[in-house]
N, C-alpha and C positions, 0 to 999 in steps of 0.2 A: 480302635485298631482294626485293620483289615485281615480277614481270614479266608482261606480257600477250603471248601468242603468238597471232597471227591466222593461221589457215590460209586461204589464198586461192588455191588451185590448181585448183579445179573449172572446167571449160570451159563447162558449161551448155548442152549440145546441145539440150535441150528448149526453149530460147529462141532457136533459130535462126530467121531470119537475123540477128537483132540481136546475138546472142552468136556469136563466131567462135573459131577456133583461136588467133588472136592478139589477140582482144578478148573476154575472159571476161565472164560475167554480172556479176561483182563491180564492173565499171567501167561498166556501163550506167546511164544517168541516168534511172532509173525512179521514184524516190521524191522528188517535189517538185523535180525537176531535180538531185538529188544521187545519187551512186552508192551502192550497197550498202556498198562498202568505206569510203567517207567516213563514212557513217552509223555503221558499226561502230567506226571510229577515234574518232569524236566521242562515242560512248557510253563509251569507255574513258578518254578524255583527262582527265576530272575526277579519276580515282583513280590514274592512272599517269603518271609523268614520260614525256614523249615519247621520251626516250632509252631508256626501258625497255619500249617497244612494238616488238615484232619481227614481221615479216611473212614467212611462207614461201609462195613461189609458184613456178610453173613458170618456167624460165629465159626462155621466150618471152614471159612476161607482166611480167617484172621492170621494164622501162623504163616500161611503162604504169602499173604500180603506183606507181612513183616520181613520175611526172607527176601522178597523182591525189592523192598525199600529199607535196608538196614539202617540208613542214616536217620530215619524218622523216629522220634521218641516213641517208646513202647505204648504209652497211653494215648497217643494221637491216632491209634487205630481203635475205633469203636466197633465192637463185635455185637451185631444185632442177633438176639436169640431166636428170632423167627423171620420168615420171609414176609416182608410187607411191601406196600407200594411206596411211592416217593413222598407222600404227605407225612407219613410216620417217620421216615428217615430224616427228612428235612426238619420236622418238628423237634425230633430228639437233638439234632445238631444245634439248632437254635436255642433250645432250652439249656443245653450244656454251656454254650458260649455266653449267654446272658447271665449265667450264674457268676461268671468271673469277670465279664466285661459287658456291662449293660448297654454300651454304645457300639457293640461289635457290628461291623459290616461284613457280610458273608457272601462270597462268590461261590455258587453251587455249580459244579461241573460233573460230567460223567467220565468214567475211566475207559469207555469202549468206543471213543471217537478218534478219528484221524483228522487233524486240523493243520493245514499248511498254507502259507508260512506262519510259523509261530509268532513272529514279530507283529503281524497284523492282528492276531488273536489277543496278544498281550496289550496292544494299544486299545482295542475295544474293551477289554476287561478293565484296564486302568481308567478309561473314560467313564465306564459304568460306575465304578467305585467313586470317582470324583462327583458324578451326578448325584448318586445316592447320599453321599456324605453332605452334599449341599441341599438335598431335598429328602430328608430322612423318612418321610411317609410314602415316598414313591418307590416303585419296584421296576426293575429292568429285566427284560429277557433279550435273547439274541435271535435274530431272524437270518436265515440263510437264503440267498438268492436262488430260486429254483432253476435247475438246469434241464429238467424234464418233468412231465406231469406225474409225479409219484403218487401212488395210491397206498404206500406203506408209511407215509409220514403225515403228521398233523401240520396245519398251516396257521399262520398268524396274519390277520388282516390289519394293515397299518394305514394310517392317514398322514396328515401333514408332518413334515420333519422340520426341526429347528436347530440352530446352533446354540450351544450352551457354553458358559464361561469355563475355560480350562479343558475343554473337550475337543479333540480333533474330529471325532465322528459326530454326525448329526443324530439327534434323538427323535425317534418317531413316536407318535401317539398310537397305542394299540386299540383298535376298535373291537376286535373279536378274535377268539381262538376257535379254530375249526378242526374237527376230528378227521381221521383219514377218509378222504373222499373217494368216490368212484372215478374212473378215468375221465369221463365227460366233465364232471365237476372240476377235477384237477386242471384240465385244460382251460376251463373258464377262469379259474383262479389265476393262472399264469397270464392269460390274455389281458386281464385287467391291469397287471403291473402293480397291484396293491398287496399281493400276498407273498409272504416268505415262508419257507419251511420252519417249523418249530424245532429249535435245536435242543430243547430240554435243559438249557443252562440259564441261570438267573443270578442277579445281584440285588441284595436288599439289606436293610438293617435287620439283625436277628429279632429285635423286639417288634419290628413291623410285621414280619411274617407270622410271629406268634400272635400278634393282635388280630391278623386276618384269619388265622386258624381258629382263634377263639370266636370270631364273628361268624364264620361260614362252616366251621366244623367243631362246634362246641364240645362234642363228645370226646375230642382229643385232649381237651384242656386238663382234665383231672389226671389222666395217666402221665402227661408231660410234667405237671407240677410234682407228682410223686417221685418221678425219676430224677428231676432236677434237685429236689430237696435232699435226696440220698446220694447224689453223685459225689464221688471222691470220699465216701464214708465207708465204714466196714459193711454196710448194708447195700452197697451199690449193685452188686451182681444179683443179689436176691430180689431187690426191688425191680431191677431191669427185667429179669425173667418173668416176674409176676405181672408187671404193668405194660410192658411193651406189646404183648399179645392183645391187649385191650384197645390198642389204637385202631381206628378204622382203616381198612384196607382200601385205599383210594389214592389216585395220583394227585399230585399238587395242582395239576391243570384243572382236573374236575373239581377238586375241593375248593380251590382258591382263585386261580388265575382267570377262569372263565367268568367269575362273579365279581371280582374286585375292580375297584376304580383305581385311578392313578397308576396305571400300568403302561410302561413305555418300552421301546425296543431300540436296539442298535443293530444295524445291518452288518453282519459278519461277512466281509467281502474277501473271502478266501476259500480254498478248497476244504470241503467238509464232508466227512463220510462216517456214517453210523455203522460200525463194524459188526453187523449182526448175522452175516451169512457168508458162505464160501464164495458166492458170486461177487460179494463186495471186494474180495481180494483182487479181482481183475481191475479194480479202479485204483489200487495202490501199489501193485507189483507189476513191473514191466513184463509183457508177454514176449514169447519168442516169435519167429517169423511166421509160424502157423497159428498164432493167437492162443498158444497154450500158456497157462500160468503155472510155474513150477516153483515150489518151495521145498527144497531137498538138498542135502549135502552132496548127493550123487544121483544122476538120472540119465537114462537113455530112452528117448521116445522116437518111435519110427512110424511115419505116416499117421500121426495123430494131429488133430486140430480142434480148436475151440474148447479145450478141456483144462481141468485143474488137477494138478498132482501135488500133494502136500504131505510132508512128514517133518516133525521136529528132530527126529533122530539123525544126527549128522552121519553116522556110520551105516545108515540104511539106504540101499540103492532102490530107486523106483525105475522100473522098466515097463514099457507099454508099446503095443503095436496096434495100429489101425483103429484107435478110439476117436470118437467125435462127440462133442457135447457131453462128456462124462466127467464126473468128479471121483477121484481116488484119494481118500484121506486115510493115512496110516498112523496107528498108534501102537505101542508095544503089545497090547492085548486085543485090539479090535481094528478092523478095517472097513471103511464105508466105500461102496461102489454104487454110484447113483447117477442117473441121467440128470443133467442140470435143470431140466424142466420139472423134476420131481422133488426138488429139495424142500418144498413146502410140506412134504409128508414125513420129514425126519422125526417130528414129535410123535406121529402115529407109529412109526417104526420103533421108537424107544419104548412105547407102551407094550408092544409085542415082545421086545427083548426083556423087559421087566417081568412079563408073565412067563416067558418060556426059558430064558437063559439066566435070569437072576439079576439082582441089583448090582453085583460086582462089576458089571459092564457099563453101568450108568455113571 
C-alpha cells in the first residue's frame, strides 16, 4: 500500500517572532489564511487515504499539529522525543510502516514547502510510486529546475532520462548529490543544464530505505529494531524515549542518498519554494505598487518600499512611514524590526534574547 510521510519537525528560527519553540513555522497562517501544514496535507489528500498519511513532528508540536489537522487519526501523528535529523525521522517512519505492511511504499515530503500547481506535483508523486512499485529496490527523489544560482540549496546532478511504463514524467538517473555551493559553482551547475535543486522529497519502499540504512548507517539498526518491536505496545513510549536519542544525528542525504546506487529523479516542473525565511514571502505573496509585502488584517504604509510587514493578528494595525528594505514582524509578545540584508543574523539575535530576556520569548 502507498503511504505519505510528512516531516514537520523544523522550528523555523528565521521566522521569529512568529515561529516559536512551541509554535513552528508549519502552523503559521501565512498562505491565504492557511498553514503550510494544512496546504501540504491538502496536496496529498486526493491521492492518499487520510488513514495513510503520517506526520512526524517534535513532541512539543504534536498537539498543535493535531489541532491543525483534526481529521487525521490521533496515532498518525508520531511525536519524536528529541530533535534529530532526517535519517532518524525517516528510519522511524519506515520501521513503523514495515511492522504492519512489509511492502509499504512511502512518499516522504516536508511540511514547509510551497508547491504550485498541486496537480503537477501529484502527477510526479503518482509516477514515482508507480516506478517504485514496479522497481522495488530503486529510490526516487525530486529535482527542481533552478531559476537562479542558489547558494542555500543542495543540487542533484542527473544524467539520461527515460520513459517508464505507466509514468507521464521521465525518470532521470542520479549521478551525484552536491551540497550547497558557492555562487561561482552554482552558476557552473546551472550552465551545464544537468543539475536540479534538491527538493528533499523522496519515494521508496520502506523496506528498501531500511536496507540502505542498515548498509550505510548500521548504528541506526539496533534502535530502529527496538522501537519497531515495542511499537503499539504498552512499552511504546518508554522504548521510544530510550532508543530514539541513540539514532545518529545525520541527514538522509549524507547517510544514504550520496552513497546509494539505484537512485533516480523526477523533474518537478512547477513552482517550488522552501519557506524558510521572511524573504521567501516575497515569492508567494503579491506585493503592492511599491514592492512591499504585507500580511496583516489592517495596514497603512506611507512612502515605504521593498519592505515586509507581517502579523497573524487580524485585529492588529500595522502602520509605517518612510521604510525601505525593512522587515517588521509582529507577534503578541515580541516584534522584530530588521533590515532585509541582516536576516541571516536572527539566530544570533535569539541567543542574545535567551541570555538577557529569557526563554519565554523564544
